[in-house]
Every structure is written in structure tokens, then in C-alpha cells.
C-alpha positions as CSV (number, residue, x, y, z in Angstrom):
1,M,0.0,0.0,0.0
2,K,2.8,2.4,1.0
3,R,4.6,1.5,-2.2
4,R,1.5,2.2,-4.3
5,W,1.2,5.7,-2.8
6,L,4.8,6.4,-3.3
7,L,4.5,5.4,-7.0
8,A,1.4,7.4,-7.5
9,G,3.1,10.5,-5.9
10,F,6.2,10.0,-8.2
11,A,3.9,9.7,-11.3
12,L,2.1,12.9,-10.3
13,V,5.5,14.7,-10.0
14,V,6.6,13.4,-13.4
15,V,3.3,14.4,-15.1
16,C,3.5,17.9,-13.6
17,A,7.1,18.3,-14.7
18,V,6.3,17.2,-18.2
19,A,3.4,19.7,-18.3
20,V,5.7,22.5,-17.2
21,V,8.3,21.6,-19.8
22,V,5.7,21.4,-22.6
23,Y,4.1,24.7,-21.6
24,F,7.4,26.7,-21.5
25,S,8.9,25.0,-24.6
26,S,5.8,26.1,-26.6
27,R,6.5,29.7,-25.8
28,T,9.2,31.9,-27.2
29,I,11.0,33.0,-24.0
30,G,11.5,36.7,-23.6
31,Q,10.0,37.6,-27.0
32,A,6.9,39.6,-27.5
33,A,4.0,38.0,-29.3
34,P,3.1,40.7,-31.8
35,R,-0.5,41.0,-33.0
36,N,0.6,41.7,-36.5
37,G,2.3,38.3,-36.7
38,R,5.8,39.7,-37.2
39,P,8.2,38.5,-34.4
40,L,10.6,40.9,-32.8
41,E,14.0,40.8,-34.5
42,L,17.5,42.2,-33.8
43,S,16.9,44.7,-36.6
44,D,14.1,46.3,-34.5
45,F,16.7,47.6,-32.0
46,A,17.6,50.7,-34.0
47,A,16.9,54.4,-34.5
48,V,16.4,55.8,-38.0
49,D,17.0,59.5,-38.8
50,T,13.8,60.5,-40.4
51,A,15.4,63.3,-42.5
52,K,18.3,61.3,-43.9
53,D,17.0,57.7,-43.5
54,F,20.3,56.9,-41.7
55,R,20.0,53.9,-39.4
56,I,21.7,53.6,-36.0
57,Q,21.7,49.9,-35.1
58,L,22.5,48.3,-31.7
59,E,25.9,46.6,-32.0
60,G,26.6,48.7,-35.1
61,K,29.7,51.0,-35.1
62,F,29.8,54.5,-33.6
63,A,32.2,56.0,-36.2
64,P,29.6,56.1,-39.1
65,V,27.1,57.7,-36.6
66,K,29.6,60.4,-35.7
67,Q,30.4,61.0,-39.4
68,E,26.7,61.3,-40.3
69,L,25.5,63.3,-37.2
70,G,28.7,65.3,-36.5
71,T,30.5,65.9,-33.3
72,P,28.3,65.2,-30.2
73,N,27.5,68.0,-27.8
74,E,29.1,66.0,-25.0
75,V,31.1,62.8,-24.6
76,T,31.4,61.3,-21.1
77,T,33.4,58.2,-20.0
78,L,31.0,56.0,-18.1
79,S,33.4,53.2,-17.3
80,H,37.0,52.5,-17.9
81,G,38.4,49.0,-17.9
82,G,42.1,48.5,-17.5
83,G,44.2,45.8,-19.1
84,G,42.5,45.8,-22.5
85,A,38.9,45.8,-21.1
86,L,36.2,47.8,-22.8
87,T,35.8,51.5,-22.1
88,V,32.2,52.7,-22.3
89,Y,31.4,56.3,-23.5
90,Q,28.2,58.2,-23.7
91,A,27.8,60.6,-26.6
92,V,25.0,63.2,-26.3
93,F,23.4,64.6,-29.5
94,P,20.5,67.1,-29.6
95,E,17.8,64.4,-30.1
96,L,19.5,61.3,-28.9
97,T,22.2,59.8,-26.7
98,I,24.4,56.8,-27.7
99,Q,26.5,54.6,-25.5
100,Y,29.3,52.8,-27.2
101,A,32.3,50.8,-26.2
102,E,35.9,51.1,-27.3
103,P,38.2,49.8,-28.7
104,D,35.8,48.4,-31.2
105,G,33.2,51.2,-31.2
106,S,30.1,48.9,-30.8
107,I,26.9,50.7,-29.9
108,L,25.4,49.4,-26.6
109,A,22.5,51.7,-26.1
110,I,20.4,54.3,-28.0
111,S,18.1,56.8,-26.3
112,V,15.8,58.9,-28.4
113,R,14.4,61.9,-26.6
114,G,13.1,64.1,-29.4
115,K,11.6,64.1,-32.9
116,G,13.7,63.4,-35.8
117,F,14.3,59.7,-35.2
118,R,11.9,56.7,-35.4
119,T,12.1,53.0,-34.9
120,P,12.3,50.7,-37.9
121,R,8.5,50.1,-37.3
122,G,7.7,53.8,-37.5
123,I,7.4,54.7,-33.8
124,E,8.8,58.1,-32.7
125,V,8.6,60.4,-29.7
126,G,5.0,61.7,-29.6
127,S,3.5,58.5,-31.1
128,P,0.4,57.2,-29.2
129,E,0.9,54.2,-26.9
130,R,-1.6,52.2,-28.9
131,A,0.5,52.7,-32.0
132,V,3.4,51.0,-30.2
133,E,1.3,48.0,-29.4
134,Q,0.0,47.9,-33.0
135,A,3.5,47.9,-34.3
136,Y,5.2,45.6,-31.8
137,G,2.3,43.7,-30.2
138,A,1.9,43.0,-26.5
139,P,4.9,44.1,-24.5
140,T,7.1,41.5,-22.7
141,Y,6.8,43.7,-19.6
142,R,4.6,46.6,-18.7
143,F,5.9,48.6,-15.7
144,Q,5.0,52.1,-14.4
145,G,3.0,52.6,-17.7
146,N,6.1,51.9,-19.9
147,L,6.2,49.2,-22.5
148,Q,9.3,47.0,-22.6
149,Y,10.1,44.4,-25.4
150,V,12.8,41.9,-24.8
151,L,14.5,39.7,-27.4
152,A,16.4,36.7,-26.0
153,P,18.2,35.0,-28.9
154,S,17.8,31.3,-28.5
155,E,21.6,30.7,-28.6
156,Q,22.5,33.4,-26.1
157,I,21.7,34.6,-22.6
158,D,21.9,38.3,-23.7
159,R,18.7,40.1,-23.7
160,Y,18.1,43.0,-26.1
161,Q,15.7,45.5,-24.6
162,L,13.5,48.1,-26.3
163,T,11.6,50.3,-23.9
164,F,9.0,53.0,-24.8
165,V,8.6,55.5,-22.0
166,I,5.0,56.6,-21.9
167,S,3.9,60.0,-20.6
168,G,0.2,61.0,-21.0
169,S,-0.5,58.0,-23.3
170,R,2.3,59.1,-25.7
171,V,5.9,58.0,-26.2
172,S,8.3,60.4,-24.6
173,T,11.6,58.4,-24.9
174,I,12.7,55.3,-26.8
175,W,15.5,53.3,-25.3
176,A,17.3,50.4,-26.9
177,F,19.9,48.4,-24.9
178,V,22.2,45.4,-25.3
179,P,24.3,44.2,-22.3
180,V,28.1,44.4,-22.5
181,Q,29.5,40.9,-23.2
């Protein structure tokens, strides 16, 4: 009798474990489920200059950005690694801020604060909140009224983040970020 209860308990644990695995394996972890049927892609983590149609891509290089936009108003060293480690800089332009790493110049973060730049899906500062959800679908996270979309490539732990800061039902800032590897 005791053995039968032990086997029944073990079987229940196995069934529950299989159900959990099936449930989570059927979902795309950390990826928004867009209503428009288009999944979030790495190419979505960019800012496009609306006047010049110039694209600033996460993990792209900073040198072409500086060449296209000119000298930033301010450049600040955020962190300095010794012994060949990356040094992270923040370059402030009138409508956006870019964080990049040297020695390779990889762009780690883009923050759009004003008009003149849009996302590849057409969202810009001043766009209504509903337009964000129409373009990107349901957010991965919703916190303090902001919409955050996270892409976790299946082969990596890194999470690319795209956040739309919402003020008064409109986008006030667009922030794209990739962690330093």
C-alpha cells in the first residue's frame, strides 16, 4: 500500500514536470507576441534618422554615426576597464544619446528623446501608446505605464531590450539596450 502511494506520488510529479516543460517550450522565451504576426528581430533595435533615412543599429559601429551626425554636444566616459577591457562612452546629440564601447566602437545603447528619429517600425517620440502595441504587439513587460520588449536570442543569454517610456499616453523616450558581453 505504501509503495503504491509512493509510485502514485512519483507519477504525479513526473506528469507535472512534463506539463511545465511542454508549456514553456511552446512559448518563445522573452520575446513579444506581436498581434501583427511579425516577431521581434534584432533589426528592430535601432533608431532611424527620419530626414536622412540613416540607421543607427544596436551593436553597429559608432564611427559612421559620428560621421553622419557630426560631433556630439558632449562625450562622457561611463566606465574604464584596465588591461585591455572595454571603455564605455556616452555621446549626447541634440535628439538622442548613444552609449558605445571602445576599442571596437560597438553601440550598446540608444536613447531617443526628441523628434527626428523613429524605430524601424515607425514609432517616434510623440506616437500614441496604442501605435506602439499595434507595431510591436503586446509588451514583454509593462511597468509604471512603460512598454518593454525583450529579445532573447535562443543561442544566447543576452537580452536585447527596447523600452518605450510613456507620458500622457504618448511615447516620450525610446530606449534600446544590449548588455556588455
